[in-house]
C-alpha positions as CSV (number, residue, x, y, z in Angstrom):
1,M,116.8,94.2,113.0
2,K,114.2,91.7,112.6
3,R,113.7,90.2,109.1
4,F,111.1,88.9,107.1
5,D,109.9,87.3,104.2
6,V,107.3,90.0,103.0
7,L,106.6,93.5,104.5
8,V,103.1,95.1,103.4
9,V,102.8,98.6,104.5
10,G,99.2,99.0,104.5
11,S,96.0,97.3,105.6
12,G,93.4,97.9,102.8
13,A,94.2,95.8,99.4
14,G,97.6,94.9,100.9
15,L,96.1,92.1,103.5
16,E,95.2,89.9,100.4
17,V,99.3,90.1,99.2
18,A,99.8,89.2,103.2
19,S,97.5,86.3,103.5
20,Y,98.6,85.1,100.3
21,A,102.5,84.9,101.7
22,T,101.3,83.8,105.1
23,E,99.5,80.6,103.3
24,K,102.5,79.8,101.6
25,G,104.2,79.5,105.0
26,M,106.3,83.2,104.9
27,S,107.1,85.4,107.4
28,V,105.2,88.3,107.2
29,A,105.2,92.1,108.7
30,I,102.3,94.4,108.2
31,V,102.8,98.0,109.0
32,E,99.7,100.1,109.3
33,E,99.0,103.2,111.9
34,G,95.4,103.5,111.3
35,P,92.4,101.0,112.0
36,L,92.7,97.8,110.1
37,G,90.7,97.6,106.9
38,G,92.3,100.3,104.8
39,T,90.5,103.9,103.7
40,C,87.7,102.1,101.6
41,L,86.6,100.4,104.9
42,N,87.0,103.2,107.4
43,R,87.1,106.3,105.7
44,G,85.9,105.8,102.2
45,C,83.7,103.8,100.2
46,I,81.7,101.6,102.7
47,P,80.8,104.2,105.3
48,S,80.4,107.1,102.8
49,K,77.7,104.8,100.7
50,M,76.1,103.6,103.9
51,L,75.4,106.7,105.1
52,I,74.4,107.8,101.3
53,H,71.7,105.3,101.3
54,S,70.0,107.4,104.1
55,A,69.9,110.6,101.8
56,D,68.4,108.5,98.6
57,V,65.6,107.6,101.1
58,A,64.9,110.7,102.4
59,E,64.8,111.8,98.2
60,T,62.5,108.9,97.7
61,I,60.1,110.3,100.4
62,K,60.0,113.9,99.2
63,S,59.2,112.3,96.1
64,S,56.4,110.3,96.8
65,K,53.6,113.0,96.0
66,K,54.0,112.8,92.5
67,F,53.4,109.0,92.2
68,G,50.1,109.8,94.3
69,I,51.6,108.9,97.8
70,E,51.3,111.8,100.3
71,S,54.4,111.1,102.9
72,K,56.3,113.4,104.9
73,I,59.6,113.2,107.3
74,E,58.8,113.5,110.9
75,G,62.3,114.1,111.7
76,I,65.9,113.0,111.0
77,N,67.9,111.4,113.6
78,F,71.3,112.1,112.4
79,A,73.3,110.8,115.3
80,S,71.6,107.8,115.0
81,I,72.4,107.1,111.3
82,V,76.2,107.8,111.9
83,K,76.2,105.8,114.9
84,R,74.8,102.7,113.1
85,V,77.5,103.0,110.3
86,N,80.2,103.5,112.3
87,Q,79.7,100.8,114.5
88,I,79.3,98.2,111.3
89,V,82.9,99.5,110.1
90,D,84.5,99.9,113.4
91,T,83.4,96.2,114.2
92,D,84.3,94.7,110.8
93,S,87.7,96.8,111.5
94,Q,88.3,95.5,114.8
95,N,87.4,91.9,113.9
96,I,90.7,92.0,111.1
97,E,92.4,93.5,113.5
98,K,91.9,90.5,116.2
99,S,92.0,87.8,113.2
100,I,95.7,88.5,112.8
101,R,96.9,89.0,116.0
102,E,95.3,85.8,116.7
103,A,97.1,84.0,114.2
104,G,100.6,84.9,115.1
105,N,101.9,85.4,111.3
106,P,101.7,88.2,109.6
107,I,102.9,90.3,112.6
108,L,101.1,93.5,113.0
109,Y,103.0,96.8,113.6
110,K,100.3,99.2,114.6
111,V,102.3,102.2,114.2
112,R,103.8,105.0,111.6
113,G,106.3,103.5,109.7
114,K,108.9,105.2,107.8
115,F,111.2,104.0,105.5
116,I,115.2,104.4,106.4
117,G,116.3,101.7,103.2
118,H,115.9,99.8,100.2
119,K,113.3,97.3,102.2
120,K,114.1,98.5,105.4
121,M,111.5,100.2,107.9
122,Q,111.5,102.0,111.3
123,V,108.4,101.1,113.4
124,G,108.1,102.6,116.4
125,N,111.6,101.8,118.5
126,E,112.1,98.5,116.2
127,Q,113.6,98.4,112.8
128,I,112.5,95.7,110.2
129,E,113.6,94.3,106.9
130,A,112.2,92.2,104.1
131,N,112.9,90.3,101.1
132,K,109.9,91.4,99.1
133,V,108.3,95.0,99.7
134,F,104.7,95.9,99.0
135,I,103.7,99.4,99.5
136,V,100.2,99.7,99.6
137,G,99.9,103.1,101.7
138,G,97.4,104.9,100.2
139,T,96.0,108.7,100.5
140,R,94.6,111.2,102.6
141,P,92.8,114.0,102.3
142,S,94.3,117.0,100.5
143,V,94.5,120.6,102.5
144,P,94.8,123.7,100.6
145,P,96.7,126.3,101.7
146,I,94.1,128.8,102.9
147,P,95.5,131.4,105.5
148,G,93.6,130.8,108.7
149,L,92.2,127.1,107.9
150,E,94.4,125.3,109.7
151,N,93.4,127.3,113.1
152,T,89.6,126.2,112.7
153,P,87.8,122.8,113.2
154,Y,87.0,122.3,109.6
155,L,85.9,119.1,108.3
156,D,87.9,116.5,105.8
157,S,86.1,113.6,104.2
158,T,87.3,111.5,107.1
159,K,86.2,113.7,109.7
160,A,82.4,114.2,107.6
161,L,81.9,110.9,107.7
162,R,81.5,110.8,111.5
163,L,79.9,114.1,112.9
164,E,77.0,113.6,115.0
165,K,75.4,116.4,115.1
166,Q,73.8,117.7,111.6
167,P,74.9,121.3,110.4
168,K,72.2,123.6,109.8
169,H,74.4,125.3,106.9
170,M,77.7,123.7,105.4
171,V,79.9,125.1,103.1
172,I,81.8,122.6,101.0
173,I,85.1,123.7,99.0
174,G,85.8,121.5,95.9
175,G,83.8,120.4,93.0
176,G,84.7,116.4,92.9
177,Y,83.2,113.2,93.6
178,I,83.9,113.3,97.4
179,A,82.4,116.8,97.5
180,A,79.3,115.8,95.4
181,E,78.5,112.7,97.5
182,L,78.8,114.3,100.6
183,A,76.8,117.3,99.6
184,H,74.0,114.9,98.7
185,F,74.3,113.5,102.1
186,Y,73.9,116.4,104.1
187,G,71.6,118.3,101.8
188,A,69.5,115.5,101.1
189,L,68.7,115.2,104.9
190,G,67.8,118.8,105.3
191,T,71.5,120.8,105.5
192,K,71.8,123.7,103.4
193,I,74.8,123.4,101.3
194,T,76.7,126.0,99.5
195,M,79.7,124.6,97.4
196,L,82.9,126.8,96.1
197,V,84.3,125.6,93.0
198,R,87.5,126.7,91.8
199,G,86.7,125.9,87.9
200,E,84.0,126.4,86.0
201,R,82.5,123.3,86.2
202,M,81.7,120.1,88.8
203,L,83.3,116.6,88.1
204,D,86.0,117.7,85.5
205,N,87.1,114.2,85.2
206,E,83.4,113.2,83.6
207,D,82.4,113.6,80.2
208,E,81.6,117.4,80.0
209,E,78.0,116.4,78.7
210,I,77.1,114.4,81.9
211,A,79.0,117.0,84.1
212,D,77.0,119.6,82.9
213,W,73.9,117.3,83.1
214,F,74.6,116.7,86.9
215,I,75.2,120.5,87.3
216,R,71.6,121.2,86.1
217,E,70.4,118.8,88.4
218,F,72.1,119.5,91.3
219,S,72.1,123.7,91.1
220,Q,68.7,123.3,91.6
221,K,69.1,122.3,95.1
222,Y,72.1,123.5,96.1
223,K,74.0,126.9,95.7
224,I,77.2,126.3,93.6
225,L,79.3,128.9,93.2
226,F,81.6,128.8,90.3
227,N,85.1,130.2,89.7
228,T,84.8,131.0,93.3
229,E,87.7,130.4,96.0
230,A,88.0,130.9,99.6
231,E,91.0,133.9,100.6
232,A,90.8,133.2,103.9
233,V,89.1,131.4,106.8
234,S,88.1,132.2,110.3
235,Y,86.2,130.5,113.4
236,Q,84.5,132.5,116.0
237,G,81.3,131.9,118.1
238,N,80.8,128.2,116.7
239,K,80.8,129.8,112.9
240,F,83.0,129.9,110.1
241,N,83.9,132.7,108.2
242,I,84.9,132.2,104.6
243,K,86.2,135.5,102.6
244,L,86.0,135.0,99.0
245,K,88.9,136.0,96.2
246,G,87.9,139.2,94.6
247,K,84.3,139.4,96.1
248,E,83.0,141.6,98.8
249,E,80.5,138.6,99.8
250,K,81.8,136.7,103.0
251,L,80.1,133.5,103.8
252,V,78.9,132.3,107.4
253,A,78.3,129.1,108.2
254,D,78.3,126.3,111.0
255,Q,80.3,123.7,109.0
256,L,83.1,124.0,106.5
257,L,84.1,120.5,104.4
258,V,87.2,120.7,102.6
259,A,86.8,118.3,100.2
260,T,89.7,119.0,97.3
261,G,91.1,116.1,96.6
262,R,93.5,113.6,97.6
263,V,97.6,113.0,98.0
264,P,99.7,110.1,98.2
265,N,101.2,109.1,101.7
266,T,104.8,108.6,100.4
267,D,106.0,111.7,102.3
268,I,104.6,110.4,105.5
269,L,106.2,107.0,104.9
270,D,109.4,108.6,103.5
271,V,109.2,106.3,100.2
272,K,112.1,108.6,99.2
273,A,114.5,106.6,101.5
274,T,113.9,103.4,99.6
275,G,115.3,104.8,96.3
276,V,112.0,104.0,94.8
277,E,110.8,106.7,92.0
278,M,107.8,109.2,92.1
279,N,106.5,111.7,89.7
280,D,105.8,115.2,90.7
281,K,102.7,114.6,92.4
282,G,104.5,112.2,95.1
283,F,102.4,109.0,93.3
284,I,104.7,106.2,93.2
285,K,105.8,105.1,89.3
286,V,105.8,101.5,88.6
287,N,105.7,99.6,85.4
288,K,103.2,97.3,84.0
289,Y,103.7,94.6,86.4
290,L,103.5,97.0,89.1
291,E,107.5,97.1,89.9
292,T,109.1,99.9,91.2
293,N,112.4,100.8,89.9
294,I,113.8,98.7,93.0
295,K,113.8,95.3,92.7
296,D,111.6,93.4,95.0
297,I,109.4,96.1,95.5
298,W,105.9,96.8,94.4
299,S,103.4,99.2,94.8
300,F,99.6,99.3,93.9
301,G,96.2,101.0,95.1
302,D,95.8,104.5,95.3
303,I,99.5,105.6,96.2
304,I,100.3,104.8,92.2
305,G,97.5,107.1,91.4
306,I,96.2,105.1,88.1
307,L,92.1,105.0,88.6
308,P,92.2,105.3,92.2
309,F,89.3,103.0,93.5
310,R,89.2,100.5,95.6
311,H,88.2,98.0,92.8
312,T,91.1,99.2,91.0
313,A,93.4,98.1,93.9
314,N,91.2,94.7,93.9
315,D,92.4,93.8,90.4
316,Q,95.8,94.6,91.1
317,I,96.4,92.2,93.9
318,G,96.3,89.2,91.7
319,F,98.8,90.9,89.4
320,S,100.9,92.0,92.2
321,I,100.7,88.2,93.8
322,N,101.5,86.4,90.5
323,N,104.3,89.0,89.4
324,A,106.0,89.1,93.3
325,F,105.5,85.0,94.0
326,V,104.6,83.0,91.1
327,D,107.1,82.3,88.0
328,K,105.2,84.5,85.2
329,K,105.1,88.0,84.5
330,D,101.5,89.1,84.4
331,P,100.8,92.7,83.2
332,F,98.3,95.0,84.9
333,D,95.7,96.4,82.3
334,P,93.5,99.5,83.3
335,F,91.4,99.3,80.1
336,A,87.7,98.8,81.0
337,I,87.9,100.1,84.6
338,G,84.9,101.7,85.3
339,H,83.6,104.2,88.2
340,A,80.4,105.6,90.0
341,V,79.5,108.8,91.5
342,F,77.0,107.8,94.3
343,S,75.4,111.2,94.1
344,S,71.9,112.3,93.0
345,P,71.7,112.3,90.5
346,Q,74.0,109.2,90.4
347,I,76.9,108.8,87.6
348,G,78.5,105.8,85.9
349,G,81.3,106.0,83.7
350,V,84.0,103.6,81.7
351,G,86.7,104.2,79.2
352,K,87.5,107.6,77.3
353,T,85.3,110.7,77.5
354,E,84.4,112.7,74.4
355,Q,86.9,115.6,75.1
356,E,89.7,112.9,75.4
357,L,88.8,111.7,72.1
358,K,89.0,115.1,70.7
359,K,92.0,115.8,72.4
360,E,93.7,112.6,71.3
361,G,92.2,112.9,67.8
362,I,90.4,109.9,67.6
363,K,87.7,109.8,64.9
364,Y,84.4,108.4,67.0
365,K,80.7,107.9,66.7
366,V,78.3,108.8,69.2
367,G,74.8,107.2,70.8
368,K,72.5,109.0,73.3
369,S,69.6,108.1,74.8
370,E,67.5,109.8,77.5
371,L,65.5,107.7,80.2
372,K,62.1,109.8,79.7
373,D,62.0,108.3,76.0
374,T,61.6,104.9,77.5
375,G,58.9,102.8,79.5
376,M,60.9,102.7,82.7
377,G,61.4,106.2,82.4
378,G,57.8,107.1,82.7
379,A,57.5,104.8,85.4
380,L,59.9,106.5,87.7
381,Q,59.1,109.6,86.6
382,K,62.9,110.4,85.9
383,N,65.3,111.3,83.4
384,G,68.7,111.0,82.6
385,L,71.4,110.6,79.8
386,A,73.1,107.7,78.2
387,K,76.0,108.1,75.8
388,V,78.3,105.6,74.0
389,L,81.3,106.4,72.3
390,S,82.7,104.2,69.8
391,D,85.4,104.3,66.8
392,E,84.7,103.3,62.7
393,Q,85.4,99.7,63.2
394,D,82.5,99.5,66.3
395,N,84.7,99.2,69.1
396,I,83.2,100.8,72.4
397,L,85.4,103.4,73.4
398,G,83.6,104.8,76.2
399,V,80.2,104.8,78.0
400,H,78.5,107.4,80.2
401,I,75.5,107.3,82.0
402,I,73.9,109.5,84.5
403,G,70.5,109.2,86.2
404,P,68.6,106.3,88.6
405,E,71.1,103.4,88.9
406,A,73.7,104.5,87.0
407,S,76.6,102.6,89.1
408,I,75.0,99.4,87.8
409,L,74.0,100.0,84.6
410,I,77.4,101.0,83.4
411,H,78.5,97.5,84.3
412,E,77.1,95.9,81.0
413,A,79.1,98.7,79.4
414,I,82.2,97.0,81.3
415,V,81.5,93.3,80.7
416,A,80.9,93.9,76.8
417,M,84.0,95.9,76.9
418,K,85.9,93.2,78.6
419,G,84.3,90.8,76.3
420,N,84.6,91.2,72.7
421,G,84.6,95.0,73.1
422,K,82.4,95.4,70.1
423,V,78.8,97.4,69.9
424,E,77.4,94.4,68.7
425,A,77.8,92.7,71.9
426,I,75.0,95.0,73.5
427,K,72.9,95.8,70.2
428,S,72.7,91.8,69.7
429,S,71.6,91.2,73.0
430,V,67.8,90.5,73.8
431,Y,66.4,92.9,76.7
432,I,63.8,92.3,79.2
433,H,61.0,95.1,78.2
434,P,60.8,97.6,80.1
435,A,63.5,96.8,82.1
436,L,65.8,100.0,83.3
437,S,68.3,98.4,81.1
438,E,66.6,99.3,77.8
439,W,67.6,102.8,78.1
440,L,71.5,101.6,77.7
441,Q,70.8,99.6,74.6
442,R,68.7,102.3,72.9
443,A,72.1,104.6,73.2
444,F,74.0,101.8,71.3
445,F,71.1,101.8,68.5
446,A,71.5,105.2,68.2
447,I,75.2,105.1,67.6
448,E,75.5,107.3,64.1
């Protein structure tokens, strides 16, 4: 059995740990069955946001008339859009793999690995072990147990990013951020969209007022069926037939996208063989130092289920390195890690939602501002809502924005919360007039 100083499972954020250990002269093994770079680069935030920009451009062209500009889209070269994005992504991934193989250390095992002991893994025909192990194995699309589904060529979020022929009609099962983003991409480029949402609202992890605002705007563009589930799916004559629970109506479409969340890869990796504890959903349990219950095994990223975004994993890298290799304990704190939904309209959020504060019995104050009431709102001919939640001592508890550039504007709140965390940090700043960011500041001034 070959022994290493460090074993890293997963080639997303885990590559930074491997790089650090290699630079310090340690022997390192990386186990990754898929393309190098992890979910974000290959099948997540990078390709999806590049594709979504094409949808944003299309929407801009369609709305030009209200600015006195007559324009139209002559055609959509869908295959070209997808090809350009995936060529960039694939080249980056291949370059990462090439550099690792040329270096000689780390050693790359590009196969599916399975744990066979505390810090031991089967990789192809070999067995390896290490002094320190980092499980950064990520997640994969969840597949609901819908009768007939697995016998059809349905799309998950990974396949949807590489589809080369634009569908005429796409049914999307799901109402989360992945469903919202991909509906925007396909829909803005001309695909008819029908969404099946199991509950009463989309984006149910968002502040409810923000989610309701999103639904009002989104439902003007796409058909959204709430409290609706697929009972069975079949595929005949290049068409999907979707039977709906409790309804006589049957949907027919040329593409079906299943976007019902993600599940951790702990089962594929057979993490239970290590003795590492997991929760009831299969996510790895870690303490505040990102340590598992087994000595010298750490875990971070999506596989631990804490704010599963690439920027969260990026933040966790430093804590993992410090706690594993540096003689200090450095606790990871998820406070003020924000998120965004890159759909149309955009959403940005950080901190507590209003419904969370109510559930936890925390007293709070609210400030709101609509974009239409600002100078830039008039220029953009768009509306949106900025919402601030604070406590009675004027500490910022949460900020939620829906509207243009929400993914950018939310960073002002993130910086303020990471700084002194006070409402005054925003209120006392002198904002450029009539910049879009005045919209957020007005929400802070409106707190009562």
